[in-house]
C-alpha positions as CSV (number, residue, x, y, z in Angstrom):
1,M,26.5,-12.7,31.4
2,A,27.1,-9.2,30.2
3,T,24.3,-6.7,30.0
4,P,23.9,-5.1,26.6
5,S,24.9,-1.5,26.5
6,L,22.2,1.0,25.7
7,V,23.8,3.3,23.2
8,A,21.6,5.8,21.5
9,Q,21.5,5.2,17.8
10,P,21.0,8.2,15.5
11,A,17.6,8.4,13.9
12,P,17.7,7.6,10.2
13,T,17.5,10.7,8.1
14,R,14.2,11.0,6.2
15,M,13.2,13.5,3.6
16,P,10.6,15.9,5.0
17,E,8.3,15.4,2.0
18,P,8.2,13.8,-1.4
19,V,10.3,15.5,-4.0
20,I,10.3,15.5,-7.8
21,V,13.7,14.2,-9.0
22,G,13.2,14.1,-12.8
23,A,10.7,14.6,-15.6
24,S,10.2,13.6,-19.2
25,I,7.6,13.8,-21.9
26,A,5.9,10.6,-23.2
27,G,3.0,9.7,-25.5
28,G,-0.1,8.8,-23.6
29,H,-2.5,5.9,-24.5
30,D,-4.5,8.3,-26.6
31,G,-1.5,9.7,-28.4
32,A,-1.5,13.0,-26.6
33,A,1.7,14.1,-24.8
34,E,1.9,13.4,-21.1
35,L,4.4,14.7,-18.5
36,I,6.0,11.9,-16.5
37,V,7.6,13.0,-13.2
38,Q,9.8,10.8,-11.1
39,V,9.0,11.4,-7.4
40,R,11.2,10.3,-4.5
41,F,9.0,9.6,-1.5
42,E,10.0,9.9,2.1
43,N,11.0,6.2,2.3
44,G,13.4,6.7,-0.6
45,V,11.3,4.9,-3.2
46,V,11.2,6.6,-6.6
47,R,8.0,6.2,-8.7
48,D,6.8,7.6,-12.0
49,V,3.7,9.7,-12.0
50,A,2.0,10.4,-15.4
51,M,-0.2,13.5,-15.9
52,E,-2.1,14.9,-18.8
53,N,-0.7,17.9,-20.6
54,D,-2.9,20.5,-18.9
55,T,-1.9,19.2,-15.4
56,G,1.7,19.2,-16.4
57,L,1.5,22.8,-17.6
58,A,-0.3,23.7,-14.3
59,L,2.5,22.1,-12.3
60,M,5.1,24.0,-14.2
61,S,3.2,27.2,-13.6
62,V,2.9,26.6,-9.9
63,C,6.6,25.8,-9.7
64,G,7.5,28.9,-11.7
65,V,9.6,27.0,-14.2
66,H,9.8,27.1,-18.0
67,S,11.3,23.7,-18.8
68,I,10.7,20.2,-17.4
69,E,14.4,20.0,-16.4
70,E,13.7,22.7,-13.8
71,L,11.1,20.5,-12.0
72,A,13.8,18.5,-10.3
73,G,14.0,19.5,-6.7
74,Q,10.5,20.8,-6.5
75,P,8.4,19.5,-3.6
76,W,5.5,17.2,-4.6
77,Q,3.3,19.6,-2.7
78,R,3.4,21.8,-5.8
79,F,1.6,19.0,-7.7
80,L,-1.2,19.1,-5.2
81,E,-1.4,22.8,-5.5
82,A,-1.5,22.5,-9.3
83,V,-4.5,20.2,-9.2
84,G,-6.3,22.3,-6.5
85,Q,-6.1,19.8,-3.7
86,V,-4.3,22.1,-1.2
87,P,-4.2,25.9,-1.0
88,A,-1.1,27.5,-2.4
89,K,1.5,28.7,0.0
90,S,2.1,32.4,0.0
91,S,5.7,33.4,-0.4
């Protein structure tokens, strides 16, 4: 009976953190505009995250962008900074 060879397998590549991959504007349940961002998490799953207008504007400000199209590629960490859950990183 042959012994199985022990060959090192490369570790699967994982994203270091969740990343915003897209954004759009939608009407909220109260009729006010909401920012919907698509976030790709470390495991590859993409989920929509809805946020009120003020939070969306805060996110854009923290990211230093002027249009929602520019949010793609921004780390999800920026959202946490926008809502005051983590301290902003100094550049």
